SENU-12362 format. One record per residue (C-alpha): residue in three letters; x, y, z. Coordinates in Angstrom, 2 decimals. Layout:
<atoms>
ALA,X,Y,Z
...
</atoms>
This chain:
<atoms>
MET,-115.10,66.61,-15.19
ASP,-113.71,63.93,-17.44
LEU,-112.58,64.09,-21.02
GLN,-115.00,62.05,-23.11
PHE,-114.06,60.44,-26.43
MET,-116.67,59.58,-29.07
ASN,-115.08,56.83,-31.16
TRP,-114.16,57.03,-34.83
LYS,-116.97,56.20,-37.26
PRO,-117.27,56.35,-41.04
ASP,-118.63,59.71,-42.18
ALA,-119.66,60.26,-45.80
ASP,-119.80,64.05,-45.29
VAL,-116.03,64.18,-44.85
PHE,-115.18,61.29,-47.20
GLY,-113.54,59.46,-44.31
GLU,-114.03,59.24,-40.56
ALA,-115.10,61.50,-37.72
ALA,-114.84,61.35,-33.93
GLY,-115.37,63.74,-31.05
LEU,-113.82,64.94,-27.82
ALA,-115.89,66.61,-25.10
PHE,-114.93,68.30,-21.86
GLY,-117.69,70.06,-19.97
SER,-119.79,71.94,-22.52
ARG,-117.03,72.17,-25.14
VAL,-117.02,69.65,-27.99
LEU,-114.35,69.23,-30.66
ASP,-114.91,67.37,-33.92
LEU,-112.01,65.25,-35.18
VAL,-112.01,64.56,-38.92
VAL,-109.86,62.34,-41.15
THR,-110.36,62.42,-44.91
HIS,-109.25,59.36,-46.87
GLY,-107.22,60.36,-49.90
ASP,-104.80,58.75,-52.32
LYS,-101.63,58.14,-50.28
THR,-102.35,61.11,-47.98
PHE,-104.81,61.46,-45.13
PRO,-105.65,65.06,-44.18
TRP,-106.90,65.50,-40.62
GLU,-108.54,68.42,-38.84
VAL,-109.79,69.42,-35.39
VAL,-112.87,71.67,-35.52
ASP,-114.25,73.77,-32.66
GLY,-117.75,74.83,-33.70
CYS,-117.09,76.23,-37.18
ASP,-113.41,77.06,-36.60
SER,-110.55,74.81,-37.62
ILE,-108.09,74.88,-34.71
ALA,-105.56,72.29,-35.93
SER,-104.87,70.38,-39.12
GLY,-102.25,68.40,-40.95
THR,-101.58,65.55,-43.32
ALA,-100.46,62.02,-42.50
ALA,-99.26,59.02,-44.49
SER,-101.90,56.64,-43.07
ALA,-105.37,56.76,-41.56
ASP,-104.03,55.46,-38.23
GLU,-101.39,58.18,-38.11
ALA,-103.98,60.84,-38.99
ARG,-106.34,59.63,-36.24
ARG,-103.53,59.73,-33.66
ALA,-102.48,63.23,-34.76
ALA,-106.06,64.55,-34.57
GLU,-106.62,63.00,-31.13
THR,-103.34,64.46,-29.84
ALA,-104.16,67.93,-31.21
GLY,-107.62,67.78,-29.65
ARG,-106.24,66.85,-26.22
ARG,-103.67,69.66,-26.47
ALA,-106.44,72.15,-27.24
PHE,-108.23,71.19,-24.03
ILE,-104.97,71.42,-22.03
ARG,-104.24,74.92,-23.41
ALA,-107.78,76.03,-22.53
ALA,-107.53,74.78,-18.93
</atoms>
């Protein structure tokens, strides 16, 4: 099985961007909210937040969310 990445797209529901990671039947949602000078990010598994943080830029927040998502799959393996 391969890790699949669904690219970042604008998402009005989160006031920012969302992407996805999938491995087998498990799918993680990656979310970045655009704020004033801070960019909260979150990795969601179903309805559970499994990782989150705050970054100084949208690019940094996207990288952090992607890294946390990949780490979640590694821990589960």
